[in-house]
Each structure stands twice: as C-alpha cells, then as structure tokens.
Residue, then its C-alpha position, 0 to 999 in steps of 0.5 A: d389346727k383349722f378343725t374344731l375339736k369335734a371335727q378332729e375327734i370325728i376324723q380320729s374316730s373314723q380312722e378307728l372305725a376303718d381299722r376295726l372294719g378292716h378297711q385300708q382307707i377312710e371314706p366319707e361313709h366312715i365319717v358320717r357313721t362316726m358323726l351319727q354316733l357323736r351324741d353331743g355334736i351338732v349333727p344329731p340335732l341338725l338331722g333331728k330338726l330335719g325329721i330324719n330317722q337317724g336309726q335308718l340312716e345308721k343302718d344305711m351307712e352300715a350297709a354302705l360300709g359293708r360293701l367296702p373292700r376289706i384287707s387283712g394280713e400284711g399292710a393291715g392297720q395302715t389306714y389313710l384318707s381316701s381321695r374322696a375323704k380328702a376332697v371332702l375335707d378340702q371342700a369343708s374348708k372352703e365351706a367354712e371360708q364361705m360361711k366366714d368361720k375361722f374353724v372347720g366344724l362338723e356342719h361344714i364336713l357334713m355339707a361337703i359330704v352331701d355335695e360329694g356325690g358318693d354313697a354317703s351323699e346319696i344316703l343323706v339326700r335320700n333320707g332328707a338331708s339335702r344341702d338346702a335343708l341343711l343350710r336352713v336348719l343350720a341357720d336356726i341352730r347356729g342363730g347367725h353365730q360364726i365359729t370363732d374357736q375350736n369348741p363351738e358346739d358348746k355354744y349352739q342351743a345352750l339353753e335347749r341342752v340345759s333346760q326344758d321348754l315348758t310351753a312346748m311340753 
C-alpha cells in the first residue's frame, strides 16, 4: 500500500520477467530492466536527461540477467524476492521518508538500486546514473513536488508530455 501504482507494476513485471527467464529470485537487475521497458514511467525521462544511452543500458542489464542462475523442473515457477531486492525495497522506503513522500515511487527504487552495490548498481553508475546526478535531475523533473498519491507520474512534466516546445524546436 505504500508503493505507487507504477512501483507495484514494476515489481509485478519483475516477477514475470524472472519467471520467463527461469530465475527463482527477483533481483535488482530484473527491477531495472522492467523500469527501462516502462515508457510512461519516470525512469526513461530521468535517464534521458542524464544523457544515458538507454539502449546500451538495456543491453548491459540483459547481459547481467544472463549471468544469473536458471532453474527448471520441480520448484520452477515459485519466484520470490532475493535478499538484495528486499533490501533495495526497504531502502527505497527510507528514501521516500527522507524526501518526505507519502508513497514509494520508481525514483526511490532506482536510487536504492544505485546505492545497493551489485551488478545493477555498477551498470547504472558506469552509464552515468550516479546518486548525485539522479538527485539533481529528479529535482528538475519533480519541480519540488512531493508524492502524495499513488499515481504521481501523471503530474510530472505534464506540459512536456502533452505539448511541444516551439522555442526549443
């Protein structure tokens, strides 16, 4: 109940991705991969403002997912959060509290993954998504607004999504 609708969607999609790949545990790499696929979430614009090549980031995450152990047969299909993924979600809750947000959003999860130190973290930082860079761009995208409901992504950069900047063009 403390997660935004998009965050809940990402966790569900991460489980589906892990199942599809034959992974027993949902890892932070699954979460990042599904965030990159969610085109209407905050993550793609956030990474775009950082100048990150999202195609390369997706390839790097795919390679990391390919290195995870696979299971088949008895016990397959029983996917659960790994201790790393649970720690990320716990840290994301703390990030939301520190930012005085009422709900945990994708940006909190992304920052928690960057701080986690695993493969997903290394890949994000190597591609330019450091914590400081994310906070800087996030402040620009959110415009000082806090998350007060479960669907905050509809409010971020609303003008940019429904119009074109003629001056920039």
